[in-house]
Backbone as XML, in Angstrom:
<?xml version="1.0"?>
<chain id="A" units="angstrom">
  <residue number="1" name="GLN">
    <atom name="N" x="-225.374" y="19.797" z="12.122"/>
    <atom name="CA" x="-225.294" y="18.487" z="11.504"/>
    <atom name="C" x="-226.313" y="18.351" z="10.383"/>
  </residue>
  <residue number="2" name="ALA">
    <atom name="N" x="-227.530" y="18.818" z="10.573"/>
    <atom name="CA" x="-228.579" y="18.660" z="9.563"/>
    <atom name="C" x="-228.231" y="19.391" z="8.278"/>
  </residue>
  <residue number="3" name="VAL">
    <atom name="N" x="-227.669" y="20.594" z="8.397"/>
    <atom name="CA" x="-227.307" y="21.368" z="7.207"/>
    <atom name="C" x="-226.198" y="20.656" z="6.438"/>
  </residue>
  <residue number="4" name="LYS">
    <atom name="N" x="-225.221" y="20.134" z="7.156"/>
    <atom name="CA" x="-224.113" y="19.423" z="6.521"/>
    <atom name="C" x="-224.623" y="18.158" z="5.823"/>
  </residue>
  <residue number="5" name="LEU">
    <atom name="N" x="-225.488" y="17.411" z="6.486"/>
    <atom name="CA" x="-226.044" y="16.198" z="5.868"/>
    <atom name="C" x="-226.889" y="16.529" z="4.641"/>
  </residue>
  <residue number="6" name="ALA">
    <atom name="N" x="-227.651" y="17.608" z="4.718"/>
    <atom name="CA" x="-228.451" y="18.024" z="3.567"/>
    <atom name="C" x="-227.549" y="18.403" z="2.397"/>
  </residue>
  <residue number="7" name="ALA">
    <atom name="N" x="-226.464" y="19.093" z="2.683"/>
    <atom name="CA" x="-225.520" y="19.482" z="1.635"/>
    <atom name="C" x="-224.868" y="18.247" z="1.005"/>
  </residue>
  <residue number="8" name="ILE">
    <atom name="N" x="-224.563" y="17.251" z="1.818"/>
    <atom name="CA" x="-223.992" y="16.009" z="1.291"/>
    <atom name="C" x="-224.995" y="15.340" z="0.361"/>
  </residue>
  <residue number="9" name="ALA">
    <atom name="N" x="-226.267" y="15.303" z="0.741"/>
    <atom name="CA" x="-227.300" y="14.720" z="-0.124"/>
    <atom name="C" x="-227.380" y="15.472" z="-1.446"/>
  </residue>
  <residue number="10" name="GLY">
    <atom name="N" x="-227.290" y="16.784" z="-1.394"/>
    <atom name="CA" x="-227.324" y="17.575" z="-2.625"/>
    <atom name="C" x="-226.162" y="17.244" z="-3.540"/>
  </residue>
  <residue number="11" name="ALA">
    <atom name="N" x="-224.982" y="17.165" z="-2.972"/>
    <atom name="CA" x="-223.798" y="16.873" z="-3.773"/>
    <atom name="C" x="-223.811" y="15.439" z="-4.286"/>
  </residue>
  <residue number="12" name="GLU">
    <atom name="N" x="-224.318" y="14.516" z="-3.488"/>
    <atom name="CA" x="-224.334" y="13.106" z="-3.881"/>
    <atom name="C" x="-225.383" y="12.808" z="-4.951"/>
  </residue>
  <residue number="13" name="SER">
    <atom name="N" x="-226.581" y="13.354" z="-4.798"/>
    <atom name="CA" x="-227.699" y="12.933" z="-5.656"/>
    <atom name="C" x="-228.442" y="14.073" z="-6.335"/>
  </residue>
  <residue number="14" name="GLY">
    <atom name="N" x="-228.031" y="15.319" z="-6.089"/>
    <atom name="CA" x="-228.811" y="16.442" z="-6.614"/>
    <atom name="C" x="-230.190" y="16.495" z="-5.981"/>
  </residue>
  <residue number="15" name="TYR">
    <atom name="N" x="-230.302" y="15.969" z="-4.758"/>
    <atom name="CA" x="-231.558" y="15.887" z="-3.999"/>
    <atom name="C" x="-232.598" y="15.001" z="-4.683"/>
  </residue>
  <residue number="16" name="ASN">
    <atom name="N" x="-232.144" y="14.062" z="-5.497"/>
    <atom name="CA" x="-233.043" y="13.133" z="-6.179"/>
    <atom name="C" x="-233.122" y="11.838" z="-5.369"/>
  </residue>
  <residue number="17" name="PRO">
    <atom name="N" x="-234.268" y="11.566" z="-4.729"/>
    <atom name="CA" x="-234.369" y="10.363" z="-3.899"/>
    <atom name="C" x="-234.275" y="9.061" z="-4.702"/>
  </residue>
  <residue number="18" name="LYS">
    <atom name="N" x="-234.469" y="9.134" z="-6.001"/>
    <atom name="CA" x="-234.406" y="7.932" z="-6.845"/>
    <atom name="C" x="-233.057" y="7.809" z="-7.560"/>
  </residue>
  <residue number="19" name="ALA">
    <atom name="N" x="-232.075" y="8.628" z="-7.178"/>
    <atom name="CA" x="-230.754" y="8.576" z="-7.811"/>
    <atom name="C" x="-230.135" y="7.199" z="-7.627"/>
  </residue>
  <residue number="20" name="ARG">
    <atom name="N" x="-229.449" y="6.751" z="-8.664"/>
    <atom name="CA" x="-228.835" y="5.418" z="-8.635"/>
    <atom name="C" x="-227.532" y="5.476" z="-9.411"/>
  </residue>
  <residue number="21" name="ASN">
    <atom name="N" x="-226.471" y="4.957" z="-8.845"/>
    <atom name="CA" x="-225.183" y="4.856" z="-9.532"/>
    <atom name="C" x="-224.744" y="3.395" z="-9.495"/>
  </residue>
  <residue number="22" name="PRO">
    <atom name="N" x="-224.952" y="2.674" z="-10.594"/>
    <atom name="CA" x="-224.600" y="1.255" z="-10.629"/>
    <atom name="C" x="-223.213" y="0.972" z="-11.201"/>
  </residue>
  <residue number="23" name="ASP">
    <atom name="N" x="-222.339" y="1.968" z="-11.267"/>
    <atom name="CA" x="-221.040" y="1.831" z="-11.939"/>
    <atom name="C" x="-219.999" y="1.164" z="-11.041"/>
  </residue>
  <residue number="24" name="ALA">
    <atom name="N" x="-219.995" y="-0.160" z="-11.035"/>
    <atom name="CA" x="-219.059" y="-0.914" z="-10.198"/>
    <atom name="C" x="-217.605" y="-0.621" z="-10.568"/>
  </residue>
  <residue number="25" name="SER">
    <atom name="N" x="-217.364" y="-0.182" z="-11.807"/>
    <atom name="CA" x="-215.985" y="0.107" z="-12.215"/>
    <atom name="C" x="-215.396" y="1.285" z="-11.443"/>
  </residue>
  <residue number="26" name="THR">
    <atom name="N" x="-216.261" y="2.122" z="-10.876"/>
    <atom name="CA" x="-215.785" y="3.244" z="-10.049"/>
    <atom name="C" x="-215.977" y="2.952" z="-8.563"/>
  </residue>
  <residue number="27" name="GLY">
    <atom name="N" x="-216.341" y="1.706" z="-8.265"/>
    <atom name="CA" x="-216.536" y="1.314" z="-6.870"/>
    <atom name="C" x="-217.909" y="1.670" z="-6.338"/>
  </residue>
  <residue number="28" name="ASP">
    <atom name="N" x="-218.881" y="1.803" z="-7.237"/>
    <atom name="CA" x="-220.211" y="2.229" z="-6.821"/>
    <atom name="C" x="-221.295" y="1.211" z="-7.139"/>
  </residue>
  <residue number="29" name="ASN">
    <atom name="N" x="-222.218" y="1.129" z="-6.240"/>
    <atom name="CA" x="-223.531" y="0.505" z="-6.416"/>
    <atom name="C" x="-224.407" y="1.230" z="-5.406"/>
  </residue>
  <residue number="30" name="SER">
    <atom name="N" x="-224.671" y="2.503" z="-5.718"/>
    <atom name="CA" x="-225.191" y="3.444" z="-4.727"/>
    <atom name="C" x="-226.628" y="3.843" z="-5.011"/>
  </residue>
  <residue number="31" name="TYR">
    <atom name="N" x="-227.349" y="4.130" z="-3.910"/>
    <atom name="CA" x="-228.793" y="4.352" z="-3.962"/>
    <atom name="C" x="-229.206" y="5.595" z="-3.183"/>
  </residue>
  <residue number="32" name="GLY">
    <atom name="N" x="-230.136" y="6.356" z="-3.774"/>
    <atom name="CA" x="-230.873" y="7.380" z="-3.045"/>
    <atom name="C" x="-230.155" y="8.679" z="-2.774"/>
  </residue>
  <residue number="33" name="LEU">
    <atom name="N" x="-230.769" y="9.459" z="-1.900"/>
    <atom name="CA" x="-230.302" y="10.812" z="-1.591"/>
    <atom name="C" x="-228.843" y="10.868" z="-1.165"/>
  </residue>
  <residue number="34" name="TRP">
    <atom name="N" x="-228.448" y="9.978" z="-0.281"/>
    <atom name="CA" x="-227.076" y="9.988" z="0.238"/>
    <atom name="C" x="-226.202" y="8.969" z="-0.468"/>
  </residue>
  <residue number="35" name="GLN">
    <atom name="N" x="-226.692" y="8.426" z="-1.577"/>
    <atom name="CA" x="-225.939" y="7.468" z="-2.376"/>
    <atom name="C" x="-225.270" y="6.415" z="-1.501"/>
  </residue>
  <residue number="36" name="ILE">
    <atom name="N" x="-226.097" y="5.646" z="-0.809"/>
    <atom name="CA" x="-225.633" y="4.585" z="0.067"/>
    <atom name="C" x="-225.066" y="3.459" z="-0.801"/>
  </residue>
  <residue number="37" name="ASN">
    <atom name="N" x="-223.771" y="3.201" z="-0.633"/>
    <atom name="CA" x="-223.082" y="2.214" z="-1.458"/>
    <atom name="C" x="-223.327" y="0.802" z="-0.921"/>
  </residue>
  <residue number="38" name="MET">
    <atom name="N" x="-223.744" y="-0.074" z="-1.822"/>
    <atom name="CA" x="-224.052" y="-1.457" z="-1.469"/>
    <atom name="C" x="-223.196" y="-2.434" z="-2.273"/>
  </residue>
  <residue number="39" name="LEU">
    <atom name="N" x="-222.045" y="-2.000" z="-2.719"/>
    <atom name="CA" x="-221.172" y="-2.790" z="-3.586"/>
    <atom name="C" x="-220.590" y="-4.000" z="-2.856"/>
  </residue>
  <residue number="40" name="GLY">
    <atom name="N" x="-220.590" y="-5.116" z="-3.534"/>
    <atom name="CA" x="-219.902" y="-6.317" z="-3.066"/>
    <atom name="C" x="-220.361" y="-6.815" z="-1.706"/>
  </residue>
  <residue number="41" name="ALA">
    <atom name="N" x="-219.383" y="-7.213" z="-0.896"/>
    <atom name="CA" x="-219.670" y="-7.783" z="0.424"/>
    <atom name="C" x="-220.330" y="-6.775" z="1.353"/>
  </residue>
  <residue number="42" name="MET">
    <atom name="N" x="-220.136" y="-5.491" z="1.063"/>
    <atom name="CA" x="-220.756" y="-4.448" z="1.874"/>
    <atom name="C" x="-222.281" y="-4.563" z="1.827"/>
  </residue>
  <residue number="43" name="GLY">
    <atom name="N" x="-222.820" y="-4.964" z="0.670"/>
    <atom name="CA" x="-224.261" y="-5.015" z="0.485"/>
    <atom name="C" x="-224.991" y="-5.874" z="1.512"/>
  </residue>
  <residue number="44" name="PRO">
    <atom name="N" x="-224.677" y="-7.170" z="1.602"/>
    <atom name="CA" x="-225.381" y="-8.019" z="2.569"/>
    <atom name="C" x="-225.199" y="-7.548" z="4.017"/>
  </residue>
  <residue number="45" name="GLU">
    <atom name="N" x="-224.012" y="-7.072" z="4.348"/>
    <atom name="CA" x="-223.774" y="-6.567" z="5.711"/>
    <atom name="C" x="-224.666" y="-5.373" z="6.001"/>
  </residue>
  <residue number="46" name="ARG">
    <atom name="N" x="-224.768" y="-4.482" z="5.010"/>
    <atom name="CA" x="-225.574" y="-3.277" z="5.216"/>
    <atom name="C" x="-227.068" y="-3.571" z="5.199"/>
  </residue>
  <residue number="47" name="LEU">
    <atom name="N" x="-227.502" y="-4.517" z="4.380"/>
    <atom name="CA" x="-228.918" y="-4.898" z="4.409"/>
    <atom name="C" x="-229.310" y="-5.273" z="5.833"/>
  </residue>
  <residue number="48" name="LYS">
    <atom name="N" x="-228.479" y="-6.104" z="6.454"/>
    <atom name="CA" x="-228.747" y="-6.540" z="7.826"/>
    <atom name="C" x="-228.695" y="-5.355" z="8.784"/>
  </residue>
  <residue number="49" name="LEU">
    <atom name="N" x="-227.664" y="-4.528" z="8.666"/>
    <atom name="CA" x="-227.505" y="-3.359" z="9.539"/>
    <atom name="C" x="-228.707" y="-2.419" z="9.432"/>
  </residue>
  <residue number="50" name="PHE">
    <atom name="N" x="-229.148" y="-2.165" z="8.207"/>
    <atom name="CA" x="-230.246" y="-1.214" z="7.990"/>
    <atom name="C" x="-231.616" y="-1.838" z="8.236"/>
  </residue>
  <residue number="51" name="GLY">
    <atom name="N" x="-231.684" y="-3.158" z="8.389"/>
    <atom name="CA" x="-232.959" y="-3.821" z="8.621"/>
    <atom name="C" x="-233.863" y="-3.827" z="7.407"/>
  </residue>
  <residue number="52" name="ILE">
    <atom name="N" x="-233.249" y="-3.966" z="6.223"/>
    <atom name="CA" x="-234.015" y="-4.001" z="4.977"/>
    <atom name="C" x="-233.689" y="-5.296" z="4.238"/>
  </residue>
  <residue number="53" name="THR">
    <atom name="N" x="-234.493" y="-5.621" z="3.235"/>
    <atom name="CA" x="-234.309" y="-6.864" z="2.492"/>
    <atom name="C" x="-233.880" y="-6.654" z="1.051"/>
  </residue>
  <residue number="54" name="SER">
    <atom name="N" x="-233.894" y="-5.410" z="0.585"/>
    <atom name="CA" x="-233.570" y="-5.112" z="-0.810"/>
    <atom name="C" x="-232.862" y="-3.757" z="-0.911"/>
  </residue>
  <residue number="55" name="ASN">
    <atom name="N" x="-231.872" y="-3.686" z="-1.783"/>
    <atom name="CA" x="-231.187" y="-2.412" z="-2.024"/>
    <atom name="C" x="-232.166" y="-1.332" z="-2.476"/>
  </residue>
  <residue number="56" name="ASP">
    <atom name="N" x="-233.176" y="-1.724" z="-3.257"/>
    <atom name="CA" x="-234.135" y="-0.752" z="-3.773"/>
    <atom name="C" x="-234.902" y="-0.028" z="-2.670"/>
  </residue>
  <residue number="57" name="GLN">
    <atom name="N" x="-234.964" y="-0.613" z="-1.488"/>
    <atom name="CA" x="-235.620" y="0.067" z="-0.373"/>
    <atom name="C" x="-234.889" y="1.364" z="-0.011"/>
  </residue>
  <residue number="58" name="LEU">
    <atom name="N" x="-233.616" y="1.462" z="-0.397"/>
    <atom name="CA" x="-232.849" y="2.681" z="-0.127"/>
    <atom name="C" x="-233.275" y="3.842" z="-1.011"/>
  </residue>
  <residue number="59" name="LEU">
    <atom name="N" x="-234.151" y="3.595" z="-1.976"/>
    <atom name="CA" x="-234.691" y="4.673" z="-2.799"/>
    <atom name="C" x="-235.818" y="5.411" z="-2.078"/>
  </residue>
  <residue number="60" name="ASP">
    <atom name="N" x="-236.260" y="4.874" z="-0.961"/>
    <atom name="CA" x="-237.229" y="5.554" z="-0.103"/>
    <atom name="C" x="-236.458" y="6.574" z="0.734"/>
  </residue>
  <residue number="61" name="PRO">
    <atom name="N" x="-236.822" y="7.860" z="0.680"/>
    <atom name="CA" x="-236.053" y="8.888" z="1.385"/>
    <atom name="C" x="-235.898" y="8.643" z="2.886"/>
  </residue>
  <residue number="62" name="GLU">
    <atom name="N" x="-236.938" y="8.155" z="3.537"/>
    <atom name="CA" x="-236.847" y="7.929" z="4.982"/>
    <atom name="C" x="-235.873" y="6.788" z="5.302"/>
  </residue>
  <residue number="63" name="THR">
    <atom name="N" x="-235.953" y="5.717" z="4.543"/>
    <atom name="CA" x="-235.033" y="4.592" z="4.727"/>
    <atom name="C" x="-233.606" y="5.029" z="4.439"/>
  </residue>
  <residue number="64" name="ASN">
    <atom name="N" x="-233.425" y="5.811" z="3.384"/>
    <atom name="CA" x="-232.096" y="6.289" z="3.020"/>
    <atom name="C" x="-231.519" y="7.195" z="4.099"/>
  </residue>
  <residue number="65" name="ALA">
    <atom name="N" x="-232.360" y="8.046" z="4.667"/>
    <atom name="CA" x="-231.903" y="8.945" z="5.732"/>
    <atom name="C" x="-231.477" y="8.154" z="6.966"/>
  </residue>
  <residue number="66" name="ARG">
    <atom name="N" x="-232.256" y="7.146" z="7.332"/>
    <atom name="CA" x="-231.869" y="6.304" z="8.478"/>
    <atom name="C" x="-230.529" y="5.614" z="8.216"/>
  </residue>
  <residue number="67" name="ALA">
    <atom name="N" x="-230.353" y="5.102" z="7.000"/>
    <atom name="CA" x="-229.097" y="4.441" z="6.641"/>
    <atom name="C" x="-227.940" y="5.438" z="6.694"/>
  </residue>
  <residue number="68" name="ALA">
    <atom name="N" x="-228.168" y="6.639" z="6.190"/>
    <atom name="CA" x="-227.115" y="7.664" z="6.209"/>
    <atom name="C" x="-226.703" y="8.001" z="7.645"/>
  </residue>
  <residue number="69" name="LEU">
    <atom name="N" x="-227.672" y="8.087" z="8.541"/>
    <atom name="CA" x="-227.346" y="8.372" z="9.943"/>
    <atom name="C" x="-226.552" y="7.226" z="10.573"/>
  </residue>
  <residue number="70" name="MET">
    <atom name="N" x="-226.881" y="5.993" z="10.213"/>
    <atom name="CA" x="-226.113" y="4.859" z="10.729"/>
    <atom name="C" x="-224.670" y="4.909" z="10.220"/>
  </residue>
  <residue number="71" name="ILE">
    <atom name="N" x="-224.517" y="5.244" z="8.960"/>
    <atom name="CA" x="-223.173" y="5.357" z="8.388"/>
    <atom name="C" x="-222.422" y="6.496" z="9.057"/>
  </residue>
  <residue number="72" name="LEU">
    <atom name="N" x="-223.085" y="7.609" z="9.253"/>
    <atom name="CA" x="-222.457" y="8.754" z="9.915"/>
    <atom name="C" x="-221.976" y="8.376" z="11.313"/>
  </residue>
  <residue number="73" name="GLU">
    <atom name="N" x="-222.811" y="7.677" z="12.065"/>
    <atom name="CA" x="-222.440" y="7.270" z="13.427"/>
    <atom name="C" x="-221.227" y="6.349" z="13.430"/>
  </residue>
  <residue number="74" name="ARG">
    <atom name="N" x="-221.123" y="5.484" z="12.438"/>
    <atom name="CA" x="-220.042" y="4.496" z="12.410"/>
    <atom name="C" x="-218.776" y="5.004" z="11.739"/>
  </residue>
  <residue number="75" name="LEU">
    <atom name="N" x="-218.916" y="5.775" z="10.680"/>
    <atom name="CA" x="-217.763" y="6.147" z="9.862"/>
    <atom name="C" x="-217.475" y="7.647" z="9.816"/>
  </residue>
  <residue number="76" name="GLY">
    <atom name="N" x="-218.419" y="8.451" z="10.277"/>
    <atom name="CA" x="-218.234" y="9.902" z="10.210"/>
    <atom name="C" x="-218.512" y="10.441" z="8.814"/>
  </residue>
  <residue number="77" name="TYR">
    <atom name="N" x="-218.374" y="11.754" z="8.682"/>
    <atom name="CA" x="-218.656" y="12.416" z="7.403"/>
    <atom name="C" x="-217.730" y="11.946" z="6.289"/>
  </residue>
  <residue number="78" name="GLY">
    <atom name="N" x="-216.542" y="11.496" z="6.655"/>
    <atom name="CA" x="-215.577" y="11.042" z="5.663"/>
    <atom name="C" x="-216.033" y="9.845" z="4.851"/>
  </residue>
  <residue number="79" name="ALA">
    <atom name="N" x="-217.152" y="9.233" z="5.234"/>
    <atom name="CA" x="-217.701" y="8.126" z="4.452"/>
    <atom name="C" x="-218.143" y="8.594" z="3.069"/>
  </residue>
  <residue number="80" name="TRP">
    <atom name="N" x="-218.393" y="9.886" z="2.910"/>
    <atom name="CA" x="-218.837" y="10.444" z="1.635"/>
    <atom name="C" x="-217.690" y="11.180" z="0.956"/>
  </residue>
  <residue number="81" name="SER">
    <atom name="N" x="-217.415" y="10.798" z="-0.275"/>
    <atom name="CA" x="-216.321" y="11.424" z="-1.022"/>
    <atom name="C" x="-216.578" y="12.906" z="-1.259"/>
  </residue>
  <residue number="82" name="VAL">
    <atom name="N" x="-217.846" y="13.307" z="-1.355"/>
    <atom name="CA" x="-218.144" y="14.728" z="-1.575"/>
    <atom name="C" x="-217.798" y="15.566" z="-0.350"/>
  </residue>
  <residue number="83" name="TYR">
    <atom name="N" x="-217.774" y="14.940" z="0.807"/>
    <atom name="CA" x="-217.332" y="15.633" z="2.024"/>
    <atom name="C" x="-215.813" y="15.744" z="2.016"/>
  </residue>
  <residue number="84" name="ARG">
    <atom name="N" x="-215.145" y="14.629" z="1.737"/>
    <atom name="CA" x="-213.680" y="14.625" z="1.729"/>
    <atom name="C" x="-213.129" y="15.605" z="0.701"/>
  </residue>
  <residue number="85" name="SER">
    <atom name="N" x="-213.810" y="15.729" z="-0.437"/>
    <atom name="CA" x="-213.338" y="16.631" z="-1.496"/>
    <atom name="C" x="-213.762" y="18.080" z="-1.267"/>
  </residue>
  <residue number="86" name="GLY">
    <atom name="N" x="-214.752" y="18.284" z="-0.395"/>
    <atom name="CA" x="-215.281" y="19.626" z="-0.158"/>
    <atom name="C" x="-216.384" y="20.023" z="-1.121"/>
  </residue>
  <residue number="87" name="ARG">
    <atom name="N" x="-216.738" y="19.130" z="-2.047"/>
    <atom name="CA" x="-217.776" y="19.458" z="-3.046"/>
    <atom name="C" x="-219.141" y="19.724" z="-2.406"/>
  </residue>
  <residue number="88" name="TYR">
    <atom name="N" x="-219.372" y="19.164" z="-1.232"/>
    <atom name="CA" x="-220.646" y="19.385" z="-0.546"/>
    <atom name="C" x="-220.855" y="20.858" z="-0.194"/>
  </residue>
  <residue number="89" name="LEU">
    <atom name="N" x="-219.769" y="21.602" z="-0.069"/>
    <atom name="CA" x="-219.874" y="23.024" z="0.297"/>
    <atom name="C" x="-220.642" y="23.830" z="-0.727"/>
  </residue>
  <residue number="90" name="ASP">
    <atom name="N" x="-220.675" y="23.380" z="-1.988"/>
    <atom name="CA" x="-221.453" y="24.059" z="-3.027"/>
    <atom name="C" x="-222.944" y="23.992" z="-2.739"/>
  </residue>
  <residue number="91" name="PHE">
    <atom name="N" x="-223.364" y="23.070" z="-1.881"/>
    <atom name="CA" x="-224.777" y="22.868" z="-1.561"/>
    <atom name="C" x="-225.142" y="23.350" z="-0.164"/>
  </residue>
  <residue number="92" name="LYS">
    <atom name="N" x="-224.152" y="23.823" z="0.573"/>
    <atom name="CA" x="-224.391" y="24.269" z="1.944"/>
    <atom name="C" x="-224.899" y="25.690" z="1.928"/>
  </residue>
  <residue number="93" name="LYS">
    <atom name="N" x="-226.027" y="25.915" z="2.556"/>
    <atom name="CA" x="-226.622" y="27.259" z="2.556"/>
    <atom name="C" x="-226.625" y="27.819" z="3.944"/>
  </residue>
</chain>
């Protein structure tokens, strides 16, 4: 599981903990290593779920990792488009 999650982070953010994708036109308002999407109504729900008060807190690697694990538990690996497309495999070692 750890190797797969690390590969997803690589594909999502290039391992950049400060990565940010604010392009709502593509359905994104994503933060950090695992590009946690906070777009629209999802944002307030996830703030509460993750126990944070600001989207910018997801730029902290530890907070982002905890959020990614919560998403994984609820939605599985398919929550990440790089997993569904197989692009994460380029980062799997």
